[in-house]
C-alpha positions as CSV (number, residue, x, y, z in Angstrom):
1,X,-12.4,-15.4,-26.3
2,X,-11.2,-13.2,-23.5
3,X,-12.2,-11.7,-20.2
4,X,-10.9,-9.0,-17.8
5,X,-11.2,-9.6,-14.0
6,X,-11.0,-6.4,-12.0
7,X,-11.2,-5.7,-8.3
8,X,-9.2,-4.8,-5.2
9,X,-6.1,-6.8,-4.3
10,X,-6.9,-10.1,-2.5
11,X,-10.5,-10.6,-3.7
12,X,-9.6,-13.8,-5.6
13,X,-8.9,-12.9,-9.2
14,X,-6.1,-15.5,-9.5
15,X,-8.2,-18.0,-7.7
16,X,-11.1,-17.4,-10.1
17,X,-8.8,-18.2,-13.0
18,X,-7.5,-21.4,-11.4
19,X,-11.1,-22.4,-10.6
20,X,-12.2,-21.7,-14.1
21,X,-9.4,-23.9,-15.6
22,X,-10.2,-26.7,-13.1
23,X,-13.9,-26.5,-13.9
24,X,-13.2,-26.6,-17.6
25,X,-10.6,-29.4,-17.2
26,X,-8.0,-27.5,-19.2
27,X,-4.4,-26.4,-18.5
28,X,-3.8,-22.9,-17.1
29,X,-0.8,-21.0,-18.3
30,X,-0.2,-18.3,-15.7
31,X,1.9,-15.2,-16.2
32,X,2.0,-11.5,-15.4
33,X,3.1,-8.2,-16.8
34,X,5.6,-7.8,-14.1
35,X,7.2,-11.1,-15.1
36,X,7.4,-9.9,-18.7
37,X,9.1,-6.7,-17.5
38,X,11.7,-8.6,-15.5
39,X,13.4,-9.5,-18.8
40,X,16.3,-7.4,-19.9
41,X,15.6,-4.9,-22.6
42,X,12.6,-4.5,-24.8
43,X,13.3,-7.5,-27.0
44,X,13.4,-9.7,-23.9
45,X,10.0,-8.4,-22.7
46,X,8.4,-8.9,-26.1
47,X,9.9,-12.4,-26.5
48,X,8.6,-13.4,-23.0
49,X,5.1,-12.3,-24.0
50,X,5.1,-14.2,-27.2
51,X,6.5,-17.3,-25.5
52,X,3.7,-17.5,-22.9
53,X,1.0,-17.2,-25.5
54,X,2.8,-19.8,-27.7
55,X,2.8,-22.1,-24.7
56,X,-0.9,-21.7,-24.2
57,X,-1.4,-22.4,-27.9
58,X,0.7,-25.6,-27.7
59,X,-1.6,-27.2,-25.1
60,X,-5.1,-26.3,-26.4
61,X,-7.7,-26.2,-25.2
62,X,-6.3,-24.0,-22.5
63,X,-6.6,-20.7,-20.6
64,X,-3.8,-18.2,-20.3
65,X,-4.0,-16.0,-17.3
66,X,-2.3,-12.6,-17.4
67,X,-2.1,-10.8,-14.1
68,X,-1.4,-7.1,-13.5
69,X,-2.6,-6.3,-17.1
70,X,-3.1,-2.7,-16.1
71,X,0.7,-2.4,-16.0
72,X,0.8,-2.8,-19.8
73,X,0.0,0.9,-20.2
74,X,-2.3,3.1,-22.2
75,X,-0.9,4.6,-25.4
76,X,-3.1,7.7,-25.0
77,X,-1.5,8.7,-21.8
78,X,2.1,7.9,-22.5
79,X,4.4,10.8,-23.2
80,X,8.1,11.5,-23.6
81,X,11.1,9.4,-24.5
82,X,9.5,6.0,-23.5
83,X,6.6,6.4,-25.9
84,X,8.1,4.1,-28.5
85,X,8.9,1.4,-25.9
86,X,5.4,1.3,-24.6
87,X,3.9,1.4,-28.0
88,X,5.7,-1.8,-28.9
89,X,4.7,-3.5,-25.7
90,X,1.0,-2.7,-26.2
91,X,1.1,-3.6,-29.9
92,X,2.8,-7.0,-29.1
93,X,0.1,-7.8,-26.6
94,X,-2.6,-6.9,-29.2
95,X,-0.8,-9.2,-31.6
96,X,-0.8,-12.0,-29.1
97,X,-4.5,-11.5,-28.3
98,X,-5.4,-11.5,-32.0
99,X,-3.3,-14.6,-32.5
100,X,-5.4,-16.4,-29.9
101,X,-8.5,-15.1,-31.6
102,X,-7.5,-16.9,-34.8
103,X,-6.7,-20.1,-33.0
104,X,-9.6,-22.1,-31.5
105,X,-9.1,-23.4,-28.0
106,X,-7.3,-20.6,-26.2
107,X,-9.2,-18.3,-23.8
108,X,-7.4,-15.3,-22.4
109,X,-8.2,-14.2,-18.8
110,X,-6.5,-11.1,-17.5
111,X,-6.7,-9.4,-14.1
112,X,-6.1,-6.0,-12.7
113,X,-6.8,-3.6,-9.9
114,X,-7.5,-0.5,-12.1
115,X,-9.2,-1.2,-15.4
116,X,-9.2,2.5,-16.3
117,X,-5.4,2.3,-16.9
118,X,-5.7,-0.3,-19.7
119,X,-5.4,0.7,-23.4
120,X,-8.9,0.6,-24.8
121,X,-7.7,-1.4,-27.8
122,X,-7.0,-4.3,-25.4
123,X,-10.7,-4.4,-24.3
124,X,-12.2,-4.5,-27.8
125,X,-14.4,-7.3,-29.1
126,X,-12.4,-10.4,-29.8
127,X,-9.8,-9.5,-27.1
128,X,-10.6,-8.9,-23.5
129,X,-14.2,-8.4,-24.5
130,X,-15.9,-9.3,-21.2
131,X,-15.4,-7.4,-18.0
132,X,-16.1,-9.2,-14.7
133,X,-15.8,-7.1,-11.6
134,X,-15.1,-9.0,-8.4
135,X,-16.3,-6.9,-5.3
136,X,-15.2,-7.1,-1.7
137,X,-16.8,-10.2,-0.1
138,X,-20.0,-9.9,1.9
139,X,-20.4,-11.2,5.4
140,X,-21.9,-14.4,4.2
141,X,-19.2,-14.9,1.7
142,X,-16.6,-14.3,4.4
143,X,-18.3,-17.0,6.5
144,X,-18.0,-19.5,3.7
145,X,-14.4,-18.6,3.2
146,X,-13.6,-19.2,6.9
147,X,-15.4,-22.6,6.6
148,X,-13.3,-23.4,3.6
149,X,-9.9,-22.5,5.1
150,X,-10.7,-24.0,8.5
151,X,-11.2,-27.4,6.7
152,X,-13.4,-29.0,9.3
153,X,-12.1,-27.2,12.4
154,X,-14.8,-25.4,14.4
155,X,-17.5,-27.4,12.5
156,X,-20.1,-26.9,15.1
157,X,-19.4,-23.3,15.9
158,X,-21.3,-20.2,14.7
159,X,-19.0,-18.2,12.5
160,X,-21.4,-15.3,11.9
161,X,-19.8,-13.1,14.6
162,X,-16.4,-13.8,13.2
163,X,-17.5,-13.0,9.6
164,X,-19.0,-9.7,10.9
165,X,-15.7,-8.9,12.6
166,X,-13.9,-9.6,9.4
167,X,-16.0,-7.2,7.2
168,X,-13.7,-5.2,4.9
169,X,-11.3,-8.1,4.6
170,X,-10.7,-10.2,1.5
171,X,-10.3,-13.9,0.8
172,X,-6.5,-13.5,1.1
173,X,-7.0,-11.9,4.5
174,X,-9.2,-14.8,5.6
175,X,-6.6,-17.4,4.6
176,X,-4.0,-15.4,6.6
177,X,-6.2,-15.0,9.7
178,X,-6.9,-18.8,9.7
179,X,-3.2,-19.5,9.5
180,X,-2.5,-17.1,12.4
181,X,-5.3,-18.7,14.5
182,X,-3.8,-22.1,13.9
183,X,-0.4,-20.8,14.9
184,X,-1.8,-19.4,18.1
185,X,-3.5,-22.7,18.9
186,X,-0.4,-24.7,17.9
187,X,1.8,-22.6,20.2
188,X,-0.5,-23.4,23.1
189,X,-0.7,-27.1,22.1
190,X,-4.5,-27.2,21.6
191,X,-7.1,-27.1,18.8
192,X,-8.1,-23.8,17.3
193,X,-10.9,-21.8,19.0
194,X,-13.1,-18.9,18.0
195,X,-11.2,-16.5,20.1
196,X,-8.0,-17.4,18.2
197,X,-9.7,-16.2,15.0
198,X,-10.9,-13.1,16.7
199,X,-7.4,-12.3,17.9
200,X,-6.0,-12.9,14.5
201,X,-8.5,-10.5,12.9
202,X,-7.9,-7.8,15.5
203,X,-4.2,-8.2,15.3
204,X,-1.6,-7.5,18.0
205,X,-2.8,-5.0,20.7
206,X,-1.2,-1.6,20.4
207,X,1.2,-0.7,23.2
208,X,0.3,2.6,25.0
């Protein structure tokens, strides 16, 4: 019925949701808490939330992906004059989640960096009841990511040293490094090489 994806920025939470929808062969309705908050006034925010969930319900079976869900707030930690505002935001999300629960065919997938900031009611059974933690990629995972984004380039080359150099990076970083390596090669009017990837990972040399 619902799942929460958590992990550092760039580890592939959005990609996970897209892959899940593609594997299931269903539409993906993608939104985020920041998009909801771009609306003017509380009424606009609540209307945007309901509209996105209604869109998912109109194309069932479907998946609705809500990014940055930790930005929705936790009623237990909210104090001061904005308490009523955030109460209504959290309550409306709960209303939307329960609405999906009563309608067969809509799965809610949400993503965040910090699950501890989420109101516990959002994580109860029937809502975002399953928590999937996506860790930083291992060296072997990074090697596979380089192969994917290189799309056939350097097919005969050993990428293990490159993956080792990239440890601590994310899938988003790998995509950026491959783009930078291709830019280096393009500027020199040749095909991409391993040293282009290494240079992209290391970044520009610091001037002394």
